[in-house]
MARKE-336795 format. One record per residue (C-alpha): x negated, z, y negated. Coordinates in steps of 0.25 Angstrom, whole numbers, plus 5000, padded with zeros to 4 digits. Example, Ala and Ser with C-alpha at 12.3 -4.5 7.8 and 13.67 -1.06 7.14 Angstrom:
% MARKE-336795
495150315018494550295004
% end
This chain:
% MARKE-336795
443848964691444349044703444448974715445748964722445848964737446648834739447148874753447948994749448848924739449048804749449348904760450348984751451048854747451048804761451648924766452648934755453048784757453148814772454048934769454948854760455048744771455348844782456448914773457048774770457048734784457648874788458748854777459048714782459148764796460048874792460948774784460948674795461348784805462448834795462948694794462948674809463648804811464648764800464848624806465048684820466048774814466748664807466748574819467348684828468448704817468748554817468748554832469748664833470648604823470648474831470948544844472148614837472648484832472548414845473248524852474348534843474648384840474148304852475448304859476148264846475248144843475248094858476748104858476948034845475947924850476647914863478047894856477547784847476647704857477447724870476047724877475547854883474047804884474047744870474647874864473647954871472547864865473047864851473248014852471848034855471447934844472348014834471648144837470248084837470648044822471048184820469748234825469048144815469848194804470048344808469448394795470548334787471648364797471348504797471848514783473148464787474348554788474948464798474048364805475148304814475548204803474048154802473948144817475348064818474847974807473547944814474347924828475347834821474247744815473547734829474747704836475247594827473847534827473847534842475247464842474647354833473547334843474547314854475247184855476147234866477247334865476847484867476847534881478147584888478447734887477947814898478347944903477348054900477148184907477948304902476648364897476348244888477748204884477848184869479248234870478848374872478248384858479448324851479848414840481248344838481548214845481248194859481048034858480248024871481148104881481647974886480947844889482047764884481947834870480447814870480647664873481647654861480547714852479547624857480447504854480347534839479147484831477947574830478147614816479647654819479247724832478147804824479147834813480247884822479347974830478648034818480048064811480848104823479948164832478848224823479748254811478948184801479548164787479748024782478548034773477648084785478147964793477847874782476447934780476147934795476547784797475947744784477147684777478047724765479147834765480147724764479547644776479547764784481047794782481347644785480547644798481147774802482547724799482347594807481647664818482847764820483847654819483147564830482947684839484347724838484847584841483947564853484247704858485747674857485547544865484747614875485847714877486947604877487547644864488147544854
% end
């Protein structure tokens, strides 16, 4: 029987195993690097989308919150919380054709929850600087041009306030108002009708009209 040098086969097998391990490690490093590059690219895209979202809608969201809370500092805090939620859901929001509805829905929920936590009436309206004034972004109805008008708005219930601003300032449909407030279409119509009637009546009283 021919003698076989045991060392050669062991060395060859050892070298082959080492080569396989090295190739596997190299492949793993390449995969991790590619994954890291992909993750970095995806993160950059999400961050860019968020920056664009914030730049386009921050004034609208803050103005909306200021109108329905009457408190500049609370509106600022809730606006920040709204965009924090947006950052956490950017992958989903990026697929929306118009994300303003999502932002207003979140802002509304935050504002209503904040109102429930406060036993006292919301703060009195304060004059903002011209740069921050929500009236500058009104597309249709300048409800905050006068403190008296804003006070009348604040005298309405939070739901009426939100419904009126969503409909008259931001032009949302009845269905969109209902979705934003989490109520039925019929309830949205009723809320808006009552809000308009109360606002109109109190405005006439303020102006000294019968």
